[in-house]
C-alpha positions as CSV (number, residue, x, y, z in Angstrom):
1,M,26.8,15.4,-0.9
2,N,25.1,18.7,-2.0
3,K,27.3,18.4,-5.3
4,I,25.8,14.9,-5.8
5,F,22.4,15.9,-5.5
6,G,23.0,18.9,-7.6
7,I,20.4,20.2,-10.2
8,I,19.5,17.5,-12.8
9,V,18.4,18.8,-16.3
10,I,17.5,15.5,-17.9
11,I,13.9,15.1,-17.5
12,F,12.4,11.4,-17.9
13,T,9.0,11.3,-19.3
14,I,8.4,7.7,-18.7
15,V,9.3,7.3,-14.9
16,S,5.5,7.4,-13.7
17,C,4.6,4.6,-16.2
18,K,4.5,0.9,-15.7
19,N,7.8,-0.8,-15.3
20,D,8.4,-3.1,-18.2
21,T,10.0,-5.7,-16.0
22,K,7.0,-6.3,-14.4
23,P,5.7,-10.0,-14.4
24,F,2.7,-10.5,-16.6
25,V,0.7,-13.7,-16.4
26,D,-2.3,-14.9,-18.1
27,V,-5.2,-15.2,-15.3
28,S,-8.1,-15.3,-17.7
29,N,-9.0,-18.9,-16.9
30,I,-8.9,-18.5,-13.2
31,N,-12.3,-18.2,-11.5
32,V,-12.6,-16.1,-8.2
33,D,-15.7,-15.5,-6.3
34,V,-16.1,-11.8,-5.5
35,K,-18.6,-10.9,-2.7
36,I,-19.1,-7.3,-1.7
37,D,-21.5,-6.3,1.3
38,R,-22.2,-2.6,1.6
39,F,-22.5,-2.5,5.4
40,E,-22.4,1.2,5.3
41,Q,-25.6,1.4,3.5
42,Q,-27.6,-0.6,5.5
43,F,-26.2,0.7,9.0
44,Y,-26.4,4.4,8.5
45,T,-30.0,4.5,6.7
46,E,-31.2,2.5,9.8
47,N,-34.0,3.8,12.2
48,G,-33.9,1.4,14.7
49,T,-36.4,-1.3,13.5
50,N,-33.8,-3.6,12.0
51,L,-31.3,-3.0,14.2
52,D,-31.1,-6.5,15.5
53,K,-31.2,-8.2,12.2
54,L,-28.0,-6.0,11.5
55,K,-26.5,-7.3,14.6
56,N,-27.2,-10.6,13.9
57,K,-25.9,-10.6,10.5
58,Y,-22.7,-8.7,11.3
59,S,-22.3,-10.0,14.9
60,Y,-18.2,-9.2,14.5
61,L,-19.2,-5.7,14.0
62,F,-21.2,-5.4,17.2
63,P,-19.4,-6.0,20.6
64,A,-22.0,-7.9,22.7
65,Q,-21.2,-5.1,25.5
66,N,-22.3,-2.4,23.8
67,P,-26.1,-1.4,24.3
68,D,-28.3,-0.3,21.5
69,S,-28.2,3.1,22.4
70,I,-24.6,3.4,21.4
71,W,-25.2,2.2,17.7
72,L,-28.3,4.4,17.4
73,Q,-26.2,7.4,18.8
74,K,-23.6,6.6,15.9
75,I,-25.9,6.2,13.1
76,N,-27.3,9.6,13.9
77,D,-24.1,11.3,14.6
78,S,-23.8,14.3,12.3
79,E,-20.1,13.9,11.5
80,E,-20.6,10.2,10.4
81,Q,-23.4,11.2,8.4
82,I,-21.4,13.5,6.5
83,L,-18.6,10.9,6.1
84,Y,-21.3,8.4,5.0
85,K,-22.9,10.9,2.5
86,K,-19.4,11.6,0.8
87,S,-18.7,8.1,0.8
88,Q,-21.7,7.2,-1.3
89,E,-21.1,10.3,-3.7
90,V,-17.4,8.8,-4.3
91,F,-18.5,5.3,-4.3
92,K,-21.9,5.4,-5.7
93,N,-21.4,2.3,-7.1
94,F,-18.7,-0.4,-6.8
95,D,-18.4,-1.6,-10.3
96,D,-15.2,-0.3,-11.2
97,E,-13.4,-1.2,-7.8
98,E,-15.3,-4.7,-8.1
99,A,-13.5,-5.5,-11.2
100,Q,-10.2,-4.5,-10.0
101,I,-10.7,-6.6,-7.0
102,E,-11.6,-9.6,-9.1
103,N,-8.4,-9.0,-11.3
104,L,-6.3,-8.7,-8.2
105,F,-7.8,-11.9,-6.6
106,K,-7.0,-13.8,-10.0
107,H,-3.5,-12.6,-9.9
108,I,-2.9,-13.7,-5.9
109,T,-4.7,-17.0,-6.7
110,Y,-2.4,-17.6,-9.7
111,Y,0.6,-17.2,-7.4
112,H,-1.0,-18.6,-4.2
113,P,-3.2,-21.4,-5.6
114,T,-4.7,-22.1,-1.8
115,F,-5.8,-18.4,-1.8
116,K,-9.5,-17.9,-0.8
117,S,-11.3,-14.8,-1.8
118,P,-12.5,-13.2,1.5
119,K,-16.0,-11.5,1.7
120,I,-15.5,-7.7,1.1
121,I,-17.5,-5.3,4.0
122,T,-17.4,-1.8,3.2
123,L,-17.9,0.7,6.0
124,I,-17.3,3.9,7.7
125,T,-14.7,3.9,10.6
126,N,-14.6,7.8,11.3
127,L,-11.3,8.4,9.7
128,D,-9.6,5.5,11.3
129,Y,-6.3,6.0,9.2
130,N,-4.5,3.3,10.9
131,N,-7.1,0.5,10.0
132,K,-8.1,1.7,6.2
133,I,-8.0,-2.0,5.0
134,M,-8.4,-4.9,7.6
135,Y,-7.9,-8.5,6.5
136,A,-8.8,-11.7,8.3
137,D,-8.8,-14.5,6.1
138,S,-12.4,-14.9,5.2
139,L,-13.1,-11.1,5.7
140,L,-11.8,-7.9,4.4
141,F,-13.0,-4.6,5.7
142,I,-12.8,-1.3,3.7
143,S,-12.9,1.9,5.3
144,L,-14.5,3.9,2.5
145,D,-14.1,7.4,4.4
146,M,-10.5,7.1,3.8
147,Y,-10.6,7.1,0.2
148,L,-12.7,10.3,-0.6
149,G,-10.0,12.2,-2.4
150,K,-6.9,13.9,-0.9
151,K,-8.3,17.4,-1.3
152,D,-11.2,16.6,0.7
153,E,-11.8,19.0,3.6
154,V,-12.5,16.1,6.1
155,Y,-8.7,15.4,5.7
156,K,-7.6,19.3,6.4
157,D,-6.0,18.0,9.8
158,F,-4.2,15.2,8.2
159,P,-0.3,15.8,7.1
160,E,-0.4,16.1,3.2
161,Y,2.3,13.4,2.9
162,L,-0.3,10.9,4.3
163,S,-3.8,12.7,2.7
164,K,-2.1,12.5,-0.7
165,N,-3.0,8.8,-0.8
166,Y,-6.5,9.1,0.9
167,D,-7.9,8.7,-2.8
168,K,-10.1,5.9,-4.2
169,S,-7.1,5.1,-6.9
170,Q,-5.3,3.9,-3.9
171,L,-7.9,1.6,-2.6
172,I,-6.9,-1.5,-4.8
173,V,-3.3,-1.2,-3.8
174,D,-4.2,-1.0,0.2
175,I,-6.1,-4.2,-0.5
176,A,-3.3,-6.0,-2.3
177,K,-0.9,-4.5,0.5
178,A,-3.1,-6.2,3.2
179,I,-3.4,-9.6,1.7
180,S,0.3,-9.7,0.9
181,E,1.3,-9.5,4.4
182,R,-0.2,-12.8,4.9
183,F,2.5,-14.5,2.4
184,L,5.4,-12.4,3.8
185,I,8.0,-14.0,6.3
186,S,8.9,-11.7,9.0
187,N,12.5,-10.4,8.9
188,R,14.4,-11.2,12.0
189,N,17.7,-9.1,11.2
190,R,17.6,-5.5,11.9
191,Q,20.3,-4.3,9.6
192,F,19.5,-1.4,7.4
193,I,19.6,-3.8,4.2
194,D,17.5,-6.4,5.8
195,E,14.6,-3.8,6.1
196,M,15.3,-2.2,2.5
197,I,14.7,-5.8,0.9
198,N,12.1,-6.8,3.0
199,E,10.2,-3.7,1.8
200,G,11.2,-4.4,-1.5
201,K,9.7,-7.8,-1.2
202,K,6.5,-6.3,-0.6
203,L,6.5,-4.0,-3.5
204,Y,7.7,-6.9,-5.6
205,L,4.5,-8.6,-4.5
206,L,2.4,-5.6,-5.8
207,D,4.4,-5.8,-9.0
208,S,3.2,-9.4,-9.4
209,Y,-0.6,-9.0,-8.0
210,L,-0.9,-5.4,-9.7
211,P,0.7,-5.5,-13.1
212,D,-1.3,-2.6,-14.6
213,V,-1.0,-0.4,-11.7
214,S,1.8,2.4,-11.9
215,D,5.1,2.3,-9.8
216,A,3.8,5.6,-8.5
217,Q,0.5,4.4,-7.0
218,K,2.1,1.3,-5.7
219,I,4.6,3.2,-3.5
220,G,2.2,5.8,-3.0
221,Y,4.4,8.4,-4.5
222,S,3.3,11.6,-6.7
223,N,4.7,11.3,-10.4
224,D,7.1,14.0,-9.4
225,E,8.4,12.1,-6.6
226,I,9.1,9.1,-8.8
227,E,10.9,11.1,-11.1
228,W,13.1,12.5,-8.2
229,V,14.1,9.1,-6.8
230,T,14.6,7.8,-10.3
231,L,17.1,10.9,-11.2
232,N,18.7,10.5,-8.1
233,E,19.0,6.8,-7.8
234,T,23.0,6.5,-8.1
235,Q,23.3,9.6,-5.6
236,I,21.1,7.8,-3.0
237,W,22.9,4.8,-3.5
238,T,26.4,6.5,-3.3
239,Y,25.2,8.3,0.0
240,F,24.1,4.9,1.3
241,I,27.4,3.3,0.3
242,E,29.8,6.2,1.6
243,N,28.3,6.4,4.8
244,N,28.1,2.8,5.7
245,L,24.5,2.3,6.3
246,L,24.0,-0.8,4.4
247,Y,24.9,-3.1,7.6
248,S,23.9,-0.6,10.1
249,A,21.5,-2.0,12.9
250,D,20.8,1.8,13.8
251,D,16.9,2.2,14.2
252,Q,17.1,5.8,13.4
253,L,17.6,4.6,9.6
254,N,14.2,3.2,9.5
255,K,12.9,6.7,10.7
256,R,15.1,8.4,7.9
257,F,14.7,6.2,5.0
258,I,11.8,3.4,5.7
259,E,9.0,4.8,7.4
260,N,6.1,7.2,6.2
261,A,7.2,10.8,6.1
262,P,7.1,14.1,4.4
263,F,10.8,13.6,3.2
264,S,13.8,11.3,3.5
265,K,16.6,12.5,6.0
266,F,20.1,12.8,4.5
267,Y,20.7,15.8,6.9
268,I,21.5,18.2,4.2
269,N,19.6,21.1,2.5
270,I,18.5,18.8,-0.3
271,D,16.3,16.8,2.1
272,K,12.8,18.7,1.5
273,E,13.3,17.9,-2.2
274,S,13.2,14.2,-1.5
275,P,10.1,12.1,-1.0
276,G,10.0,9.8,2.4
277,R,10.7,6.3,2.4
278,V,13.8,6.4,-0.5
279,G,15.1,3.0,1.2
280,V,11.9,1.6,0.4
281,W,12.2,2.3,-3.3
282,L,15.8,1.5,-3.4
283,G,15.2,-1.9,-1.9
284,W,12.4,-2.5,-4.4
285,Q,14.8,-1.8,-7.2
286,I,17.4,-4.5,-5.6
287,V,14.6,-7.0,-5.5
288,R,13.7,-6.1,-9.1
289,S,17.1,-6.5,-10.0
290,Y,17.4,-9.9,-8.2
291,M,14.5,-11.3,-9.9
292,N,15.6,-10.2,-13.2
293,N,19.0,-11.8,-12.8
294,N,17.9,-15.2,-11.1
295,N,15.5,-17.8,-12.3
296,V,13.5,-18.1,-9.2
297,T,9.9,-17.9,-8.6
298,L,7.9,-15.4,-6.4
299,Q,7.6,-18.3,-3.7
300,Q,11.3,-18.8,-3.9
301,L,11.9,-15.1,-3.4
302,L,9.7,-14.9,-0.4
303,Q,11.9,-17.7,1.1
304,T,15.2,-16.0,0.2
305,N,17.1,-14.1,3.0
306,A,17.9,-10.5,2.3
307,N,21.6,-11.0,2.2
308,E,21.3,-13.6,-0.4
309,I,19.1,-11.5,-2.3
310,F,21.3,-8.6,-2.1
311,K,24.5,-10.8,-3.2
312,K,22.7,-12.2,-6.3
313,S,20.9,-9.2,-7.3
314,K,23.6,-7.9,-9.5
315,Y,22.3,-4.5,-8.6
316,K,23.8,-1.2,-10.2
317,P,21.7,2.2,-10.0
318,K,21.0,3.4,-13.1
319,K,23.2,6.2,-14.3
């Protein structure tokens, strides 16, 4: 395996660019309604006089059992005020983000005509990294404090493999991911190939929804990490095949190759040179190969099981 993952001297200059097989569609005639409500600007500048109005307007953000003193304490909390001020510096206005969201909603509507644009609420969640984006049909919540820039000192206690994506450039990707979950059919099988292709479907949805976004952004890799998986695609695939991993139901494979991690775990000395989630990336390439080699729609892809996708993908890693 060490020989397989030997030093590769050929450098690809285009690996971080857009994938030329991604579906491009004309959405210019699709109308969507984008409503953005900057809740954090109203909340963290409140002195108590209009708190009742805020509670009535945003009742879903104010649990009835909490007294006003809780909210006033939150408004005046020094750490939350710092997060608020930083968020206003990064998102002084939301014009660029609004344009990106409008384009995203148009693409989602193209593929899912019944989709209704949710009302967007921006807020501060005190670095709740598990809920950066919350989507519930008619409402979509954005935690602005999770997109201040990967080098911001507020993320100093976060591992780098996570904080590298706490940047405003990832906001549109996370919104697309949150909405795409609504259209995915849950995977009941637990074989590794099922997990890989299920993750590949998620990223192919992003191909469809965000045709102008780079592959690196969509999977949350740096350009160097995209380069690594591209250069080592054949070697990764060979490792999976030779170790009979594809049809294994070992849960540890998810931890090693699917879940967020600083690196993937082949259990050799090359591990720390790899990015995490290489199984996700490989599943993405299989799904792309399937879509390129079969005349099917996005909706049909979502309905098709992983085994059929794999068999009909004609996937061969790039050499």
